[in-house]
C-alpha positions as CSV (number, residue, x, y, z in Angstrom):
1,X,0.0,-0.1,0.1
2,X,3.0,2.2,0.8
3,X,5.1,1.5,-1.9
4,X,6.8,4.7,-3.3
5,X,7.1,4.4,-7.1
6,X,8.4,7.0,-9.5
7,X,5.8,6.7,-12.7
8,X,6.8,7.8,-15.8
9,X,4.0,9.2,-17.9
10,X,3.7,6.4,-20.2
11,X,3.6,3.8,-17.2
12,X,0.4,1.6,-16.3
13,X,-1.9,3.0,-13.9
14,X,-0.8,0.9,-11.1
15,X,0.5,1.6,-7.8
16,X,0.7,5.0,-5.7
17,X,2.7,8.0,-6.9
18,X,5.5,9.2,-4.4
19,X,4.4,12.1,-2.3
20,X,6.3,14.6,-4.3
21,X,5.9,14.4,-7.8
22,X,8.3,12.8,-10.2
23,X,10.2,14.9,-12.9
24,X,10.0,13.6,-16.3
25,X,9.7,14.8,-20.1
26,X,12.5,17.4,-20.1
27,X,11.7,20.0,-22.6
28,X,15.3,21.4,-23.6
29,X,16.3,24.5,-21.3
30,X,12.5,24.9,-19.9
31,X,12.2,23.2,-16.4
32,X,11.4,19.6,-16.3
33,X,7.3,18.9,-16.3
34,X,6.1,17.3,-13.2
35,X,4.8,14.0,-13.7
36,X,1.0,13.8,-12.5
37,X,0.3,10.9,-9.6
38,X,-1.5,7.8,-11.1
39,X,-4.0,6.3,-8.8
40,X,-4.1,2.5,-8.5
41,X,-7.2,1.1,-10.3
42,X,-9.3,-1.6,-8.0
43,X,-12.5,-2.2,-10.1
44,X,-15.7,-2.7,-7.7
45,X,-18.8,-3.8,-9.2
46,X,-21.7,-2.6,-8.0
47,X,-25.4,-4.2,-8.7
48,X,-28.1,-1.9,-7.9
49,X,-31.5,-2.0,-9.1
50,X,-30.7,-4.5,-11.7
51,X,-27.9,-2.1,-13.2
52,X,-24.5,-2.5,-12.8
53,X,-21.6,0.2,-12.4
54,X,-17.9,-0.1,-11.9
55,X,-16.1,2.1,-9.7
56,X,-11.9,1.6,-9.9
57,X,-11.6,4.1,-7.0
58,X,-13.9,3.3,-4.4
59,X,-10.9,2.4,-2.1
60,X,-10.3,6.3,-2.0
61,X,-13.4,6.4,0.7
62,X,-12.2,5.8,4.1
63,X,-13.9,2.8,5.8
64,X,-13.6,4.4,9.2
65,X,-14.5,7.8,7.5
66,X,-16.8,9.0,10.4
67,X,-13.7,8.9,12.9
68,X,-11.5,10.4,10.3
69,X,-13.9,13.5,10.2
70,X,-13.5,14.2,13.8
71,X,-9.8,13.2,14.1
72,X,-8.2,13.7,10.4
73,X,-4.9,12.0,11.7
74,X,-6.8,8.4,11.4
75,X,-6.9,8.6,8.0
76,X,-5.6,5.4,5.9
77,X,-1.9,5.5,4.8
78,X,-2.5,4.8,1.3
79,X,-5.3,7.4,0.9
80,X,-3.4,10.0,2.7
81,X,-0.3,9.1,0.6
82,X,-2.4,9.6,-2.7
83,X,-3.5,13.3,-1.4
84,X,-0.3,14.5,-0.5
85,X,1.1,13.5,-3.7
86,X,-1.9,15.3,-5.7
87,X,-0.9,18.4,-3.7
88,X,2.9,18.1,-4.2
89,X,1.7,17.6,-8.3
90,X,-0.3,20.8,-8.0
91,X,2.0,22.7,-6.1
92,X,4.6,21.9,-8.8
93,X,2.8,22.7,-11.7
94,X,1.6,26.1,-10.5
95,X,5.1,26.9,-9.0
96,X,5.3,29.9,-11.5
97,X,2.3,31.6,-10.2
98,X,3.2,31.8,-6.7
99,X,4.3,35.4,-7.3
100,X,0.9,36.0,-8.6
101,X,-0.8,34.1,-5.8
102,X,1.3,36.2,-3.5
103,X,0.8,39.6,-5.0
104,X,-3.1,38.8,-5.1
105,X,-3.2,37.7,-1.7
106,X,-1.5,41.1,-0.7
107,X,-4.2,42.7,-2.9
108,X,-7.1,41.1,-0.9
109,X,-5.5,41.9,2.4
110,X,-5.1,45.4,1.5
111,X,-8.8,45.6,0.9
112,X,-9.9,44.4,4.3
113,X,-9.9,46.8,7.4
114,X,-7.6,44.9,9.7
115,X,-9.4,46.3,12.7
116,X,-12.8,46.4,11.3
117,X,-15.7,46.2,13.6
118,X,-19.3,45.2,13.3
119,X,-22.3,47.7,13.9
120,X,-23.3,46.9,17.7
121,X,-26.7,45.5,17.9
122,X,-28.7,46.9,20.9
123,X,-30.4,44.5,23.2
124,X,-31.7,45.7,26.6
125,X,-29.0,47.7,28.8
126,X,-26.3,46.6,26.4
127,X,-25.2,46.4,22.7
128,X,-23.2,43.6,21.2
129,X,-20.7,43.5,18.4
130,X,-17.6,42.0,16.9
131,X,-14.3,43.3,16.1
132,X,-10.9,42.8,14.8
133,X,-7.5,43.9,16.2
134,X,-5.0,44.4,13.3
135,X,-3.3,41.2,12.1
136,X,-5.7,38.7,14.1
137,X,-7.0,35.9,12.0
138,X,-10.0,35.8,14.2
139,X,-12.6,38.2,16.0
140,X,-13.3,39.5,19.4
141,X,-16.7,39.2,20.7
142,X,-17.8,42.0,23.0
143,X,-20.4,44.2,24.5
144,X,-20.6,47.5,26.2
145,X,-23.3,49.5,28.2
146,X,-26.0,50.9,25.6
147,X,-25.6,54.6,27.2
148,X,-21.8,54.5,26.8
149,X,-19.1,52.6,29.1
150,X,-16.2,50.5,29.0
151,X,-16.3,47.4,26.8
152,X,-16.1,43.9,28.0
153,X,-14.6,40.9,25.8
154,X,-17.0,38.1,25.9
155,X,-14.8,35.7,24.0
156,X,-11.4,35.9,22.2
157,X,-11.7,33.7,19.2
158,X,-8.0,34.1,18.8
159,X,-7.2,32.6,22.2
160,X,-9.7,30.1,21.7
161,X,-7.7,29.3,18.4
162,X,-4.4,29.1,19.7
163,X,-2.3,26.2,19.0
164,X,-5.1,24.8,16.8
165,X,-4.8,24.4,12.9
166,X,-8.5,24.9,12.1
167,X,-11.0,26.7,14.8
168,X,-14.3,28.1,13.8
169,X,-16.9,29.7,16.1
170,X,-20.5,28.5,14.9
171,X,-22.6,30.4,17.2
172,X,-22.2,32.9,19.9
173,X,-25.1,34.7,21.5
174,X,-25.8,35.7,25.0
175,X,-28.9,34.7,27.5
176,X,-32.1,36.9,27.4
177,X,-31.0,38.2,30.9
178,X,-27.6,38.9,29.9
179,X,-26.1,36.9,32.7
180,X,-24.6,34.2,30.3
181,X,-22.6,33.9,27.1
182,X,-22.6,30.6,25.2
183,X,-20.3,29.7,21.9
184,X,-19.8,26.8,19.8
185,X,-16.3,25.8,18.2
186,X,-15.4,23.8,15.5
187,X,-12.0,22.6,15.9
188,X,-11.5,20.0,13.0
189,X,-13.7,21.3,9.9
190,X,-16.0,18.5,10.5
191,X,-18.9,20.9,11.8
192,X,-18.9,18.8,15.2
193,X,-19.0,21.7,17.6
194,X,-18.3,21.7,21.5
195,X,-20.3,24.5,23.1
196,X,-19.2,26.6,26.0
197,X,-21.0,28.6,28.5
198,X,-19.6,31.7,30.6
199,X,-21.0,33.4,33.6
200,X,-20.6,36.9,32.6
201,X,-20.0,38.3,35.8
202,X,-17.3,36.1,36.8
203,X,-15.7,35.3,33.2
204,X,-15.5,31.6,34.3
205,X,-16.9,28.9,32.3
206,X,-19.7,26.9,34.2
207,X,-20.7,23.5,33.7
208,X,-19.0,21.0,31.6
209,X,-18.5,21.5,27.9
210,X,-21.4,20.3,25.7
211,X,-19.8,17.6,22.9
212,X,-20.9,16.3,19.8
213,X,-23.1,19.3,18.9
214,X,-23.9,20.6,15.7
215,X,-23.3,24.0,16.7
216,X,-26.6,25.6,17.3
217,X,-28.2,26.4,20.9
218,X,-30.3,28.7,22.5
219,X,-31.0,30.0,26.0
220,X,-34.5,29.5,27.5
221,X,-36.5,32.9,27.6
222,X,-35.9,32.7,31.4
223,X,-32.1,32.2,30.9
224,X,-32.1,29.2,33.2
225,X,-31.5,26.3,30.6
226,X,-29.7,25.9,27.5
227,X,-31.0,23.8,24.6
228,X,-28.8,22.3,21.7
229,X,-28.7,20.1,18.7
230,X,-26.9,17.1,18.8
231,X,-25.1,15.6,15.9
232,X,-25.0,12.2,15.9
233,X,-22.0,9.4,14.8
234,X,-23.1,9.6,10.8
235,X,-22.7,13.6,11.4
236,X,-26.5,14.1,11.1
237,X,-28.6,16.4,13.8
238,X,-30.8,14.1,15.6
239,X,-31.7,15.1,18.8
240,X,-32.1,18.2,20.9
241,X,-31.0,18.3,24.5
242,X,-31.3,20.8,27.4
243,X,-29.7,21.0,30.9
244,X,-29.6,23.7,33.4
245,X,-27.2,26.8,32.3
246,X,-25.0,26.0,35.1
247,X,-24.6,22.5,34.5
248,X,-26.4,19.4,35.5
249,X,-28.3,16.7,34.3
250,X,-28.9,16.3,30.7
251,X,-32.3,15.6,29.2
252,X,-33.7,14.7,25.7
253,X,-36.0,16.9,24.7
254,X,-37.0,15.7,21.3
255,X,-35.6,12.5,18.9
256,X,-36.1,12.8,15.3
257,X,-37.0,9.2,13.8
258,X,-36.6,10.4,10.3
259,X,-32.9,10.4,9.2
260,X,-34.2,12.5,6.4
261,X,-34.5,15.6,8.5
262,X,-32.9,18.2,9.7
263,X,-33.5,19.8,13.1
264,X,-32.5,22.8,14.9
265,X,-33.5,25.0,18.0
266,X,-34.2,28.8,18.7
267,X,-36.7,31.2,20.3
268,X,-39.4,33.3,18.7
269,X,-38.7,37.1,18.2
270,X,-40.9,37.9,21.3
271,X,-39.1,35.4,23.6
272,X,-42.4,33.7,24.4
273,X,-41.4,30.1,23.0
274,X,-38.4,27.9,22.4
275,X,-39.0,26.5,18.8
276,X,-37.7,23.4,17.5
277,X,-37.6,23.2,13.7
278,X,-37.5,19.9,11.5
279,X,-37.3,20.3,7.9
280,X,-35.9,18.5,5.0
281,X,-36.1,19.9,1.0
282,X,-39.6,19.7,0.7
283,X,-41.6,19.2,4.2
284,X,-41.4,20.7,7.7
285,X,-42.8,20.6,11.1
286,X,-42.3,22.8,14.1
287,X,-42.5,22.3,17.6
288,X,-42.5,24.6,20.7
289,X,-42.4,25.1,24.2
290,X,-43.8,27.8,26.0
291,X,-41.7,30.4,28.5
292,X,-43.6,29.7,31.8
293,X,-42.7,25.9,31.1
294,X,-39.2,25.4,29.7
295,X,-39.3,21.7,31.0
296,X,-42.4,20.9,29.0
297,X,-42.9,18.3,26.3
298,X,-42.7,20.3,23.1
299,X,-46.1,20.6,21.2
300,X,-46.8,20.1,17.7
301,X,-47.5,23.4,15.9
302,X,-48.8,21.5,12.7
303,X,-48.4,17.9,11.6
304,X,-45.6,17.5,8.6
305,X,-47.5,16.8,5.5
306,X,-44.8,15.8,2.5
307,X,-44.3,18.9,0.0
308,X,-45.5,21.2,2.5
309,X,-43.2,23.9,4.2
310,X,-43.9,26.2,7.1
311,X,-41.7,28.1,9.5
312,X,-43.0,30.0,12.6
313,X,-42.5,32.8,14.7
314,X,-44.5,34.7,17.4
315,X,-45.5,38.3,17.4
316,X,-46.8,39.2,20.7
317,X,-50.4,37.8,20.4
318,X,-50.3,35.5,17.5
319,X,-48.1,33.6,15.5
320,X,-46.9,34.7,12.1
321,X,-46.1,31.6,9.5
322,X,-44.2,31.5,6.1
323,X,-45.7,28.6,4.1
324,X,-46.1,27.0,0.8
325,X,-49.2,25.7,1.6
326,X,-52.6,26.1,-0.6
327,X,-50.5,25.6,-3.8
328,X,-48.5,28.9,-2.6
329,X,-45.2,27.9,-4.8
330,X,-43.7,31.6,-3.9
331,X,-44.9,31.5,-0.1
332,X,-47.4,33.7,1.8
333,X,-47.8,34.7,5.4
334,X,-50.4,33.7,7.3
335,X,-51.5,34.3,11.2
336,X,-52.8,32.2,13.8
337,X,-54.1,32.6,17.5
338,X,-51.5,31.7,20.1
339,X,-53.5,28.7,21.5
340,X,-54.6,27.6,18.4
341,X,-51.8,27.4,16.0
342,X,-52.9,24.8,13.6
343,X,-53.4,25.1,9.7
344,X,-57.4,25.2,10.5
345,X,-56.7,28.3,11.8
346,X,-54.1,29.9,9.4
347,X,-55.6,33.4,8.0
348,X,-53.7,35.2,5.2
349,X,-51.7,38.2,6.3
350,X,-49.7,38.5,3.3
351,X,-51.6,36.6,0.4
352,X,-49.7,34.6,-2.3
353,X,-48.3,36.4,-5.3
354,X,-46.8,34.1,-8.2
355,X,-43.4,35.8,-9.0
356,X,-42.5,37.3,-5.8
357,X,-40.9,34.7,-3.7
358,X,-41.1,35.6,0.1
359,X,-37.8,34.7,1.6
360,X,-38.1,35.5,5.0
361,X,-39.8,37.5,7.4
362,X,-38.7,39.5,10.6
363,X,-40.8,40.8,13.6
364,X,-40.7,43.6,16.1
365,X,-43.4,44.7,18.3
366,X,-45.3,46.6,16.0
367,X,-44.0,45.6,12.7
368,X,-43.4,42.7,10.1
369,X,-40.9,43.1,7.8
370,X,-40.3,40.6,4.9
371,X,-37.5,40.2,2.2
372,X,-39.0,39.2,-1.2
373,X,-37.2,38.3,-4.4
374,X,-38.0,38.7,-8.0
375,X,-36.3,38.9,-11.3
376,X,-33.1,37.9,-9.3
377,X,-33.2,41.1,-7.2
378,X,-34.3,41.5,-3.3
379,X,-36.6,44.2,-1.8
380,X,-37.7,44.9,1.7
381,X,-41.4,45.6,2.6
382,X,-42.6,46.6,5.7
383,X,-46.3,46.2,7.2
384,X,-47.6,47.6,10.4
385,X,-50.4,45.9,12.4
386,X,-53.4,47.8,10.6
387,X,-52.0,46.2,7.2
388,X,-50.2,49.5,5.7
389,X,-47.4,48.7,3.8
390,X,-44.3,50.6,2.3
391,X,-40.9,49.3,0.6
392,X,-37.1,50.2,0.9
393,X,-36.5,51.4,-2.3
394,X,-32.9,50.8,-4.4
395,X,-32.2,51.8,-7.8
396,X,-29.2,49.8,-9.5
397,X,-29.8,47.0,-12.2
398,X,-28.2,44.4,-10.1
399,X,-28.1,44.6,-6.4
400,X,-28.2,42.7,-3.2
401,X,-30.2,43.7,0.2
402,X,-30.1,42.1,3.3
403,X,-33.0,42.4,6.1
404,X,-30.7,41.7,9.3
405,X,-33.8,42.7,11.6
406,X,-33.6,43.5,15.4
407,X,-31.9,42.0,18.6
408,X,-34.8,43.0,20.5
409,X,-38.4,42.8,20.1
410,X,-39.7,46.1,21.6
411,X,-38.4,48.6,19.0
412,X,-39.5,50.1,15.9
413,X,-35.8,50.0,14.4
414,X,-34.7,47.4,12.0
415,X,-31.0,47.1,10.4
416,X,-30.4,46.1,6.7
417,X,-27.4,46.1,4.4
418,X,-27.1,47.0,0.9
419,X,-24.5,46.5,-1.7
420,X,-24.0,45.6,-5.6
421,X,-21.4,44.6,-7.8
422,X,-19.5,47.5,-7.8
423,X,-20.8,49.3,-4.6
424,X,-19.4,48.0,-1.2
425,X,-21.5,47.5,1.9
426,X,-23.7,50.0,3.4
427,X,-25.3,49.1,6.9
428,X,-28.6,51.3,7.8
429,X,-30.6,51.4,10.8
430,X,-34.4,52.0,9.7
431,X,-37.3,53.2,11.4
432,X,-40.4,51.6,10.4
433,X,-42.4,54.3,12.0
434,X,-40.7,57.4,10.7
435,X,-39.1,55.7,7.8
436,X,-36.1,57.5,8.6
437,X,-32.9,55.8,7.5
438,X,-29.7,55.9,9.4
439,X,-26.3,55.1,7.7
440,X,-24.3,53.3,10.3
441,X,-21.4,51.8,8.4
442,X,-19.8,51.7,5.0
443,X,-17.9,49.2,4.2
444,X,-14.2,50.6,4.2
445,X,-11.4,49.3,1.4
446,X,-8.1,50.6,3.0
447,X,-6.5,50.4,-0.5
448,X,-9.1,52.4,-2.2
449,X,-12.1,51.8,-4.5
450,X,-14.1,53.7,-6.6
451,X,-17.4,52.3,-7.7
452,X,-17.5,55.1,-10.8
453,X,-14.5,53.0,-12.5
454,X,-16.6,49.8,-12.7
455,X,-20.0,49.0,-14.6
456,X,-22.5,46.7,-13.5
457,X,-25.3,45.1,-15.9
458,X,-28.1,42.7,-16.1
459,X,-28.8,40.8,-19.3
460,X,-31.1,37.7,-19.8
461,X,-29.8,34.6,-21.7
462,X,-32.5,32.4,-23.7
463,X,-32.3,29.0,-22.0
464,X,-33.2,25.8,-24.7
465,X,-36.9,26.0,-23.5
466,X,-37.3,29.8,-23.9
467,X,-37.0,30.8,-20.2
468,X,-35.0,33.9,-19.7
469,X,-32.1,33.5,-17.6
470,X,-30.6,36.7,-15.6
471,X,-26.7,37.3,-15.5
472,X,-25.3,39.9,-13.5
473,X,-21.9,41.5,-14.9
474,X,-19.2,43.3,-13.3
475,X,-16.4,45.0,-15.3
476,X,-13.9,47.7,-15.2
477,X,-15.2,50.5,-17.3
478,X,-12.4,50.4,-19.6
479,X,-12.7,46.7,-20.1
480,X,-14.1,46.2,-23.8
481,X,-16.9,44.1,-24.4
482,X,-15.7,42.6,-28.0
483,X,-15.4,39.3,-26.9
484,X,-11.5,39.6,-26.2
485,X,-11.5,39.7,-22.1
486,X,-11.3,36.6,-20.0
487,X,-14.5,36.1,-18.5
488,X,-15.2,34.1,-15.4
489,X,-18.6,32.7,-15.1
490,X,-19.7,31.6,-11.8
491,X,-22.6,29.5,-11.0
492,X,-24.7,27.5,-8.1
493,X,-28.0,26.6,-8.8
494,X,-29.4,23.8,-6.2
495,X,-31.3,23.7,-3.2
496,X,-33.3,26.8,-3.9
497,X,-30.4,29.1,-2.8
498,X,-30.2,32.5,-4.8
499,X,-27.0,33.8,-5.9
500,X,-26.9,37.4,-5.0
501,X,-25.7,39.9,-7.0
502,X,-23.3,41.1,-4.1
503,X,-20.2,42.9,-3.6
504,X,-16.9,40.9,-3.3
505,X,-13.5,42.7,-2.8
506,X,-11.7,39.4,-3.6
507,X,-13.1,39.5,-7.2
508,X,-11.5,42.7,-7.8
509,X,-8.2,41.1,-8.3
510,X,-9.7,39.6,-11.3
511,X,-11.6,42.4,-12.6
512,X,-8.6,44.8,-12.1
513,X,-6.9,42.8,-14.6
514,X,-9.1,43.2,-17.4
515,X,-11.5,40.2,-16.5
516,X,-15.1,40.3,-17.0
517,X,-17.2,38.5,-13.9
518,X,-20.4,37.3,-14.4
519,X,-22.8,35.5,-12.1
520,X,-25.4,32.8,-13.7
521,X,-29.0,32.9,-11.8
522,X,-29.8,29.7,-13.0
523,X,-32.7,27.1,-12.6
524,X,-32.1,25.4,-9.2
525,X,-31.8,28.8,-7.1
526,X,-34.8,30.9,-6.3
527,X,-33.5,34.0,-8.2
528,X,-36.7,34.3,-9.9
529,X,-38.9,32.7,-7.0
530,X,-39.5,29.0,-5.7
531,X,-40.7,28.0,-8.9
532,X,-37.2,28.7,-10.4
533,X,-35.8,26.2,-8.1
534,X,-38.8,23.4,-8.4
535,X,-37.8,23.5,-12.0
536,X,-34.5,22.1,-12.1
537,X,-34.6,19.5,-8.9
538,X,-35.2,15.6,-9.2
539,X,-36.2,14.9,-13.2
540,X,-35.5,18.5,-14.4
541,X,-32.1,18.9,-12.9
542,X,-30.4,18.9,-16.2
543,X,-32.4,22.4,-16.7
544,X,-29.5,23.9,-14.0
545,X,-26.6,22.8,-16.6
546,X,-28.5,23.7,-19.6
547,X,-29.0,27.0,-18.4
548,X,-25.3,27.8,-17.6
549,X,-24.2,26.6,-20.6
550,X,-27.2,29.1,-22.4
551,X,-25.6,32.0,-20.4
552,X,-22.0,31.0,-21.7
553,X,-23.5,31.3,-25.1
554,X,-25.2,34.2,-24.8
555,X,-22.4,36.0,-23.0
556,X,-20.3,34.9,-26.3
557,X,-22.8,36.3,-28.4
558,X,-23.2,39.6,-26.6
559,X,-19.2,40.2,-26.7
560,X,-18.5,39.5,-22.9
561,X,-16.3,36.5,-23.4
562,X,-15.5,33.9,-26.4
563,X,-15.1,29.9,-26.6
564,X,-11.8,28.8,-25.0
565,X,-11.4,32.2,-23.2
566,X,-14.2,31.4,-20.2
567,X,-13.1,29.9,-16.8
568,X,-16.4,28.3,-14.8
569,X,-16.4,28.4,-11.3
570,X,-18.7,26.9,-8.8
571,X,-18.6,25.1,-5.4
572,X,-20.2,22.4,-3.2
573,X,-23.4,21.6,-5.4
574,X,-22.1,24.3,-7.7
575,X,-19.2,21.7,-8.3
576,X,-21.9,19.1,-9.2
577,X,-22.6,22.2,-12.3
578,X,-19.1,22.2,-13.0
579,X,-18.3,18.4,-13.6
580,X,-21.6,18.6,-15.6
581,X,-20.8,21.4,-17.8
582,X,-17.3,19.9,-17.9
583,X,-18.7,17.0,-19.7
584,X,-21.0,18.5,-22.0
585,X,-19.4,21.5,-23.4
586,X,-15.7,21.1,-22.5
587,X,-15.1,23.1,-25.7
588,X,-16.6,26.2,-24.1
589,X,-14.0,26.5,-21.2
590,X,-10.4,27.4,-20.6
591,X,-10.5,26.0,-17.4
592,X,-13.1,24.6,-14.8
593,X,-12.7,25.2,-11.2
594,X,-14.9,22.9,-8.9
595,X,-14.6,23.8,-5.0
596,X,-15.4,21.0,-2.7
597,X,-17.4,19.6,-5.5
598,X,-20.2,17.1,-5.3
599,X,-19.6,14.9,-8.4
600,X,-19.7,11.2,-7.3
601,X,-23.6,11.8,-7.4
602,X,-25.1,8.3,-7.6
603,X,-22.4,6.4,-5.2
604,X,-23.1,9.6,-2.8
605,X,-26.6,9.2,-2.7
606,X,-26.5,5.6,-2.5
607,X,-24.7,5.7,0.6
608,X,-27.0,5.8,3.7
609,X,-24.2,6.5,6.3
610,X,-23.5,9.8,4.5
611,X,-24.8,13.0,6.9
612,X,-26.9,14.6,3.8
613,X,-27.9,11.4,1.9
614,X,-31.4,10.7,3.2
615,X,-32.4,14.5,3.6
616,X,-31.6,15.3,0.1
617,X,-33.4,12.6,-1.6
618,X,-36.3,15.0,-2.5
619,X,-33.8,17.4,-4.1
620,X,-32.0,14.7,-6.4
621,X,-34.2,11.3,-6.1
622,X,-33.7,8.1,-4.4
623,X,-31.3,5.8,-6.4
624,X,-31.7,3.0,-4.0
625,X,-35.6,2.2,-4.4
626,X,-36.5,4.1,-7.7
627,X,-35.0,2.9,-10.7
628,X,-36.0,6.3,-12.8
629,X,-34.3,8.1,-10.6
630,X,-30.9,6.0,-10.7
631,X,-31.1,6.1,-14.3
632,X,-31.8,10.2,-14.6
633,X,-29.0,10.7,-11.9
634,X,-26.6,8.7,-13.5
635,X,-27.0,10.2,-16.9
636,X,-25.5,13.6,-15.5
637,X,-23.3,12.3,-12.5
638,X,-20.0,13.9,-13.6
639,X,-17.8,11.3,-11.9
640,X,-19.6,8.5,-13.8
641,X,-20.0,10.6,-17.0
642,X,-16.1,11.2,-17.8
643,X,-15.5,10.2,-21.1
644,X,-12.5,10.4,-23.5
645,X,-12.7,13.8,-25.0
646,X,-10.2,17.1,-24.8
647,X,-11.2,18.5,-21.4
648,X,-10.2,22.2,-20.1
649,X,-7.7,22.5,-17.5
650,X,-9.5,21.4,-13.9
651,X,-8.8,22.4,-10.4
652,X,-10.6,20.3,-7.9
653,X,-10.4,21.5,-4.1
654,X,-11.6,19.6,-0.9
655,X,-11.1,19.6,2.6
656,X,-10.3,16.2,4.4
657,X,-12.8,16.7,7.1
658,X,-15.6,17.9,5.2
659,X,-19.0,16.3,6.2
660,X,-20.9,17.7,3.6
661,X,-18.8,16.7,-0.1
662,X,-16.4,14.1,1.5
663,X,-12.6,14.3,0.3
664,X,-12.9,11.4,-1.8
665,X,-15.4,13.1,-4.3
666,X,-13.0,15.3,-5.8
667,X,-10.1,12.9,-5.2
668,X,-12.0,10.3,-7.3
669,X,-13.1,12.9,-9.9
670,X,-9.4,13.9,-10.7
671,X,-8.3,10.1,-10.5
672,X,-10.9,9.0,-13.4
673,X,-10.6,12.7,-15.3
674,X,-6.8,12.8,-15.9
675,X,-6.5,10.0,-18.1
676,X,-9.6,10.5,-19.9
677,X,-8.6,14.1,-21.1
678,X,-7.0,14.3,-24.6
679,X,-6.3,17.9,-24.5
680,X,-3.0,17.6,-22.5
681,X,-4.3,20.4,-20.7
682,X,-3.6,19.6,-16.3
683,X,-5.8,17.9,-13.8
684,X,-5.1,19.4,-10.6
685,X,-6.4,18.5,-6.8
686,X,-5.9,20.6,-3.8
687,X,-7.1,19.1,-0.5
688,X,-6.9,21.2,2.6
689,X,-5.6,18.7,5.1
690,X,-6.6,20.9,8.4
691,X,-10.2,21.6,7.2
692,X,-13.7,21.0,5.9
693,X,-16.2,22.4,3.5
694,X,-15.4,26.1,3.9
695,X,-11.9,25.7,3.7
696,X,-9.4,27.8,6.1
697,X,-11.1,29.2,9.2
698,X,-8.8,32.3,9.7
699,X,-9.5,35.3,7.6
700,X,-6.1,35.6,6.0
701,X,-5.3,31.7,5.3
702,X,-8.7,31.8,3.7
703,X,-7.7,34.4,1.4
704,X,-4.8,32.5,0.4
705,X,-7.2,29.9,-1.1
706,X,-8.9,32.2,-3.0
707,X,-5.8,33.7,-4.7
708,X,-4.7,30.2,-5.4
709,X,-7.8,29.4,-7.4
710,X,-7.9,32.7,-9.0
711,X,-4.4,32.1,-10.1
712,X,-5.3,29.3,-11.6
713,X,-7.9,30.9,-13.7
714,X,-5.2,33.4,-14.9
715,X,-3.0,30.4,-15.4
716,X,-5.5,28.5,-17.7
717,X,-6.0,31.8,-20.0
718,X,-2.4,32.2,-20.5
719,X,-1.6,28.1,-20.4
720,X,1.1,28.6,-18.0
721,X,1.8,25.1,-18.2
722,X,3.1,25.4,-21.7
723,X,5.7,28.3,-20.5
724,X,6.9,27.3,-17.4
């Protein structure tokens, strides 16, 4: 298993490559070209629903993967050796880009206000905020008296991360009486968190740390109890527990019997109830515990019904519920009496309007605010108890509004953020009664940024079936629109998650080099409403892929790019998109970047032990029981549909402790893709051996990963492997 063979480019695909790449194929005075690792093939025949498939690289999945997620040091030696060899090969191939990576990292770092801080959130006698010290990787979580006074540091995340390769604070929040502060830490990247509770009067931790948490927790409205979500051995949230805040006996509050459901716990806006949410991609249920009986059994608000979603909050004297019930595809908002919350008593508060997707609702004492999405843009609408409404207006072709709500219930002020691809984020406090808007913060770019130097555009690309797919575009004003500029096209298209036309300082490192940056608002997201999502799931999933290709073709026709001069980029489920369009239209791309790509679809969705498999059958289909789902899924699964053809340059990234898209998916994809391509263009893998799905936890370490990805994009356009 641990043989250290030097593999020539013509060697048979057997045995493992050395941890450092061999050098061969000398090209005269040029540096020797690194030889890629060649993963051994161990064919495994899989029989399923009368169908047969052969997987040559199943050995890359560690049989002990659950333990590896919690302790990456337990990974099998042969798997680790292959990953290290791939990392070394990528580093050798991209060695010429190191100065560019360093330059882009410094640019990105220079756009960060290193001692930045959030706008304080007022709640009772205190206001809470986070801030950074210059040079720190992680924030400080703080509070100060609302009327002015000395700062109290509640948590120094840098001290928490001391001596650790990875440390991420999942949640940090205070108790309703402001006496306790809770925070959860993931120290592996596996999204398995440990929860701590601090007594703010003494600064001491109270009770034993809570182990094996999913990261989310809430204090009871009376501040005497803490409730949290447990994560089981397979990485799924399965139970809600509680214990006294200061420590003591742990009690099971709720256990979900269906492996296909996600669960979580929180409080209502008015602090009247503890809420347990239960949901998958298409079905949900809510249970609630009254404030005056925090140890009571949770009550069902409305029993779950397949294909019906609802989420509930409490508005002083009534429930407010967002739901797709009664064929409300783009959701509506209903109200119900506190004592009779079931559907029989639901009454429309904000009726359903097709094409106006209600994304979320925020409540304060006398107002309900909602965030809506239509045509890939957002808007915020305010409604008072009498039913009068008004909108917060915006005048740009592509932008992002974010309703942040309020930290306290008895207020008339809510917060929201605004930005666009060219405009840094502005944070406002908005008085819902007087309609006065107060600017609290404008994102500062220390190295300088002038929005007037950029152009933001919105075009619509015709899809194969005639649907019009929005595309948001950012470019410098002096970048030509004649097909000569390199283009990066980004997409996602799954789970109903929209891609906001938002501001990113990192993208400027491409755009300022003459690139055009475009976001394809393809089906599978909710960019044009929930129906936009429904039209690209299960047996319509291929709409996501053909929409993305249609966007690329329209950008070519309109002068924003040209075939072979485009880099496609997507991550996670967007990595599935990358794998699919890489197979379907390799001629369009100079390069394809799949960050933590979900590419081994049929195998993953057939493995019930994986954390996300049962909960995501409503999204993709169940290939274990449904032959039609198997056949359709197999027909687009990027790993299974790799064929002999001239692929573009490819970069796949992953994290060793990633529980969402496990490390072996990009590893297997690269192993199968590299011997299949006839183009001679490189297929590279980067596995972060110390992180999970989101990459490095430190803000500067993360920028280095972004710089590598963008350097790869430039390298593919310039065919850097030919001139190294």
